[in-house]
C-alpha positions, 0 to 999 in steps of 0.5 A: 680825213675825207669823211668830215662834216660841219660842226656848230656850237649851241650856247645857252649863254650861261651866267656862272654863280656869283656873276652878273648877267653882264658878265655872263653876256661878256663870256658868251661874246668870248665863247662865240669869238673862240668858236669862230677862231676854231673854225665852227660853222654856226653859233646858235643861241636858245630861247629860255625864259625865267631862268636866272642861269641863262642870258639868252631870253631876248634871243635876237637882241643878244644874236645882234650883239654876237654878230657885231663881235664876230666876222664870219661864223653864221649866227642863229637861233636854236631855237626860237620857241615860236608859240611864244611869238607872233610869226610877223614879229620873228620875221621882223626881228630876223629880217633886221638881223639879216639886214645887219649881217647879211647871209650869216643868219639862221632861224631854228624854230621849236614848238616847246615853250621853253619855260614853265606854265606861269611864265608862258602865261606871263608871255601872254600865251596859252598852251594850245598855241603850240597846236598851231606850230605847223601853220605858224611855221608856214606863216613865218616862211611866207613873211620871209619869202618872195610872194608878199608884194600884194599882201596887206601885211608885209614884214619890213625888215624880213620880206624877201630875206629868205632866211634859212628855217630849221625845224628843231625837235625831240620827237616824231612831230618835228621830224615829220613836219620838217620832212613834209615842209622840205626843211632841215632838221635838228634833233635835240639829242643833247638833252632828250635822246630817247627818240633819236633813231626813230625821229631821224629815220621818219625824217629821212624816209618821209622827206619831200624835196622843196625849193629850200632843200632838195634832200634830207639834212640832219643836224644832231646835238651833243654835249662836248667838253674837251680837256687836257685829261679825262678827270678835269673834263668830267669835273667841269661837266658836273656843272651841267649835271647839277643844272639838270638835277636843279631843273628836274627838282623845280629849283632856280639859280645860276650856273653852279660850280663844279664838284668832285662829289656828285653823289652828295648832290643827286639821288641814285634815281636822279643820277639815272635820270640825268645819265639818260638825258645826257647820254649823248655827251663826249666828255674827256680828253681828245684821245678818249673822245675821238673814237666815241664821237667817231663811232657815234657819227658813223652810226647816225650819219648826221650832215652836221653836228652841233655841240654845247658845253654848258659849264660854270668855268669859262676857261674850260669852255674856251679850252674845249673849243680850242681842242676841238680841231684836234679831233680831226672829225669836222670840216672846220674854216681856216682861222686864216679865212677871218683875216 
């Protein structure tokens, strides 16, 4: 197809029930390698804390490991929750990644804490720290830029790396900030799609060209799980649905096993909530998903799509990645380029 776009992968580094964190990380490496072999553009990880089913809390550390186990695919954060950190520390961490892996590094930034209030306090942060997000983003951009030679504080590594920065969001706040700063924007439609139309419209309408970007660049997130038939895909997706129910109940735990009977797990109200939150999901065979996904891409016209498959069964994740090129909707790198 001529109207194809780049496709990237967002990984939450799931730790399946009954597995150790080390085993979850080993599966994450396998997933990154499969994404690279399938021709995905980027492999991003998200920062979460106090969640036993997610192994990417120390995001930059795990990204370094992923970088050592892959060759071409871009690696980055999708994202670092900047209110949890001093901008200088993030500049040093991602400057180190850039020193190790060159121009493969991306840095997506979010404003949410990525955790609960008690853990936020354990991180020595306060909820009001999020109010400084625009200033912190610009401070981080300064530390990564070319103009710190005469500054009493510099990022070593980090200075002059000019690592690409992305703004992540699910509201008008991130959209307008990304537009004002002339940065690329990622909308979290994979779990918070309510403001999708308004946010990308605001970003595109208010965008100001910058030295980083001359025109708007929108990446949308979606859940994508392909299988050889619809029933198999829906069965494995119940792991993600159960995780969302647990999150809303305030329950903790590792990635749950799939089930054939979700109705015994969620209430009608919870089902409605999960269906709404995960409405940007494409689950099924290639034949079922392809027209639905094509319609979504035609409607919103993203410049790139980033997908996630947060499920228990590793074989199902790998099979989904293997099937993705058959959709013929994306600009994928040839596996031969890895040689």
